[in-house]
MARGUTOR-249682 format. One record per residue: residue in three letters; x, z, y of N, C-alpha, C, O in turn. Coordinates in steps of 0.02 Angstrom, whole numbers, plus 32768, in hexadecimal, padded with zeros to 4 digits. Example, Ala and Ser with C-alpha at 12.3 -4.5 7.8 and 13.67 -1.06 7.14 Angstrom:
2
ALA829481867EE4826781867F1F829481867F5B82C881A77F5A/SER828281627F9082AC81657FCB8285818A8002829E81928039/
//
This chain:
113
LYS2C4A2DBE42CB2C252DE042FF2BF72DB143252BBE2DC24333/LEU2C102D7643342BEA2D48435E2BB22D2743362BB92D1A42FA/LYS2B7C2D1943582B462CF2433A2B462CAE435B2B482CA94399/PRO2B432C7843332B452C3643522B062C28437B2ACF2C3A4367/THR2B102C0943B42AD72BF643DE2ADD2BAC43ED2B132B944401/PHE2AA82B8943E42AA92B4143F02A732B2E44212A672B514453/LEU2A532AF844132A232ADC444229E72B09444E29C72B044483/ALA29D72B344420299F2B62442A29AA2B8F4465297A2BA64484/ASN29E92B9D447629F82BC944AD2A102BA444EB2A262BC4451B/VAL2A0C2B6344EB2A232B3D452429FB2B4D45622A162B514599/VAL29B92B55455A298F2B65459429A62BA745B329AC2BAB45F0/SER29B32BD9458A29CC2C1A45A42A0F2C1145C62A1B2C2E45FB/LEU2A392BE845A92A7B2BDB45C52A752BB946092A972BCD4639/GLN2A492B87460E2A402B64464D2A252B9246832A3A2B9046BC/ILE29F52BBD467029D92BED46A02A102C1C46B92A142C2B46F4/ALA2A3A2C33468B2A702C5F469E2AA02C3C46CD2AB82C5A46FD/GLN2AAF2BFD46BF2ADD2BD946EB2ABF2BCF47302AE22BD54763/GLU2A7F2BBF47332A5E2BB347732A582BF2479C2A572BF047D9/SER2A532C2C477B2A4C2C6B479F2A8F2C8847B52A912CBD47D4/LYS2AC52C6547A42B092C7C47B52B192CBF47932B402CE747AD/LEU2AFB2CCA475A2B092D0647332B512D06471D2B6B2CD44705/LYS2B732D3E47242BB82D44470F2BB92D6546CA2BA82DA046C2/ILE2BCD2D3E46992BCC2D5646552BF92D93464C2BEB2DBE4622/CYS2C2F2D9646722C5D2DCF466B2C3E2E11467E2C582E46466E/ASN2C052E0F46A02BE22E4D46B42BB02E64467F2B942E9B4685/LEU2BA32E3C464D2B722E4D461A2B912E7D45E72BC92E7345D0/PRO2B6C2EB245D52B862EE145A22B962EBF45602BC72ED1453F/ALA2B6F2E8E454C2B7C2E6A450D2BC02E47450E2BE32E4544DC/PHE2BD32E2C45482C152E0D454F2C4B2E41454D2C7E2E39452B/GLN2C412E7845702C732EAD45742C7F2ECD45302CB52EE84523/HIS2C4C2ECB45032C522EE844C12C652EB5448C2C642EC44450/GLY2C762E7844A12C8C2E4544712C552E2744472C632E0E4411/GLN2C162E2A445E2BDF2E1044362BCE2DC844482BAE2DA54421/ILE2BE22DB044832BD72D6B44972C152D5144BB2C3E2D7844D3/ILE2C1A2D1044BE2C4F2CF044E42C302CBA450F2BF82CA44502/GLY2C542CA445412C3C2C6E456A2C512C2B454D2C8A2C244535/MET2C252BFA45502C352BB845372C0B2B86455F2BD02B91456C/ASP2C2B2B4F45722C052B1E45982BD92AF445692BE52AF0452D/LEU2BA62AD645852B752AB1455F2B942A7845372B822A6D44FE/ALA2BC22A5445552BE22A1C45322C072A3344F32C052A1144C0/SER2C272A6D44F72C492A8844BC2C182A9B44852C232A8D444A/MET2BE02AB944992BAD2ACC44682B922A8E44452B892A8E4408/ILE2B842A5B446C2B682A1E444F2B9A29FC44212B8829E443EB/ALA2BDA29FA44352C0E29DB440C2C1129FD43C72C1529DB4394/VAL2C102A3E43C52C122A6243852BD22A56435E2BD42A4D4321/HIS2B9A2A5743802B5A2A4B435F2B592A07433C2B412A004304/LEU2B7429D4435E2B75299143422BA3298943062B9E295942E1/MET2BD029B942FD2BFD29B742C22BD729C842822BF029BA424B/ASP2B9C29E642892B7229F642502B972A20421B2B982A0F41E0/ILE2BB52A5542312BDB2A8242052BAB2AAE41DF2B7E2ACD41FB/ARG2BB62AB2419E2B8B2ADB41722BB72B0841482BE82AF24129/ALA2BA52B4741472BCE2B7941252BD52B6D40DA2C092B7D40BD/ASN2BA22B5340BB2BA32B4D40722BC02B0B405A2BBB2AFC401E/CYS2BDE2AE440852BF82AA240712C432AA040692C5F2A6B405A/ASN2C652AD840732CAE2ADB406B2CD12AA440922CFB2A7F4077/GLN2CC02A9E40D22CDC2A6A40FC2D222A7C41162D352AB64118/CYS2D472A4841292D882A5041492D812A3641902D6A29FE419C/VAL2D962A5E41C02D912A4C42062DD62A5242262DF92A84421D/LEU2DEA2A1D424A2E292A1D426F2E1A2A1742B92DFD29E542CF/ASP2E2C2A4942DF2E252A4843282E6A2A3B43442E962A664342/MET2E7529FF435F2EB729EB43752EC729FC43BE2EFD29EE43D6/CYS2E982A1B43DF2EA22A3144242E792A71442C2E482A724452/CYS2E8C2AA544092E612ADF43FD2E5B2B1144372E2A2B37443A/ALA2E8A2B1144642E892B4444992E562B3044CF2E4E2AF544DD/PRO2E352B6044ED2E3F2BA844E82E1D2BCA44AD2E2B2C0444A0/GLY2DF02BA744892DD92BC3444A2D8F2BCF44412D7B2BE4440B/SER2D652BC444722D1E2BD4446A2CFD2BA744352CD62BC0440C/LYS2D0D2B6644342CF12B3A44002D0B2B5043BC2CE62B4F438B/LEU2D492B6243B92D682B77437B2D452BB6435E2D3A2BBA4322/LEU2D352BE4438A2D102C2043742CCC2C0E43582CB72C2A4325/LEU2CAA2BE143792C682BCD43602C6E2BA9431D2C452BB542F1/ILE2CA02B7E43162CAB2B5D42D62CBA2B90429F2C9F2B8B4268/ALA2CE42BC142AE2CF42BF6427D2CB52C1C42682CAB2C2C422E/GLU2C8A2C2A42992C4C2C4E428A2C1F2C23425D2C002C3D422E/LEU2C1C2BE3426A2BF12BB742422C0C2BB041FB2BE52BAC41CB/LEU2C4E2BAD41F42C6B2BA741B12C612BE641872C5F2BE2414A/GLN2C5A2C1F41A72C4F2C5F41852C812C6C414D2C6E2C814116/HIS2CC02C60415A2CF62C6B412A2CF12C3F40EC2D102C4E40B9/ASN2CCB2C0940F02CC62BD840BA2CE02B9640D52CBF2B7540FD/GLY2D1B2B8240C02D382B4440D82D7C2B5240F82D972B8940F3/VAL2D962B1F41182DD82B2441372DD22B1241802DB32AE04192/LEU2DF12B3A41AB2DF22B2D41F22E3B2B2E42092E5B2B62420A/ASP2E542AF4421C2E972AEE42372E922AE042822E682AB94298/ALA2EBE2B0042A82EBC2AF842F02F022AF0430B2F302B1542F9/VAL2F0B2ABE43362F4C2AB243552F412AA543A02F0B2A9143B5/ASP2F752AB243C52F752AA2440D2FBD2A9A44222FEB2AB84405/ILE2FC82A714453300C2A63446A30282A9C449630652AA2449C/ASN2FFD2AC444B230122AF744E230132B3C44C12FDF2B5744B0/ARG304E2B5744B930562B98449730322BD144BB30142BFB449B/ASP30342BD144FD30112C0645232FC62C0445152FA62C38450E/ARG2FAB2BC845122F632BC245042F542BD544BB2F1F2BF044AD/LEU2F832BC9448E2F7A2BDF44492F782C2B44452F542C47441B/ASN2F9D2C4C446F2F9B2C9644712F552CAE44862F3E2CE2446E/ILE2F342C8944B22EEF2C9A44C52EC12C9344892E972CBD447D/VAL2ECA2C5D44632EA22C5244272EAD2C8C43F62E7D2CA643DA/ALA2EEB2C9F43EB2EFA2CD643BD2ED92D1743D42EBF2D3D43AB/ALA2EDA2D2444152EBA2D6144302E6F2D5E44252E502D914415/LEU2E502D24442F2E082D1E44242DF62D2B43DB2DC62D4F43CD/PHE2E1E2D0F43AE2E0F2D1A43672E182D6343552DF12D7E432D/LYS2E4A2D8343712E542DCA43642E192DF3437C2E042E23435B/LYS2DFD2DE143B62DC52E0643D32D832DF743B02D5D2E2543A1/TYR2D752DB743A22D332DA4438B2D2D2D9643412CF72D9F4325/VAL2D622D8243202D5C2D6D42DA2D782DA242AB2D552DBA427F/HIS2DB72DB342B52DD72DE242872E0F2E0642AA2E3C2DE642C6/PRO2E0D2E4942AA2E412E6E42CE2E872E6442B22EB92E7242D5/ASN2E8D2E4C42742ECF2E4142562EE22DF742562F092DE1422C/SER2EC52DD142852ED62D8A428A2F212D8342952F3F2DAD42B8/PRO2F402D5042792F892D4842822F9B2D3942CA2F752D1842ED/GLN2FD32D5242DE2FED2D45432130222D0E431D303F2D0242E8/LEU302E2CED435430622CBB435630A62CDD435230B02D124371/PRO30D52CC0432D31182CDE432C313A2CD7437031292CA94396/PRO31682D034381318B2CFC43C131B22CBB43C431C52C9F4391/ARG31BE2CA4440031E42C66440A322C2C6D43F632522C3D43FB/
//
């Protein structure tokens, strides 16, 4: 569902931040078409140079709350391997919920404790 946005949209992002725009009030956010992500996270993913046709393997060792992970998944386009871990189970539940909402409704859930 999500479309990756990088440096081309940084100007729009900065304008939105300066105007104190609340992303949660935007219809696109409410319909699951966009997510909020800070500039540093966007740049970090951009610098990874992820390409869908290269069958890359990505390990995110501190994946929660999940916005970078979603962007990485979008860039991989189901070509490659994406492993994600986090030390905090509650934060992993947030990641699972994001994937269910934005990537695939049948995303696996964490087993009960």
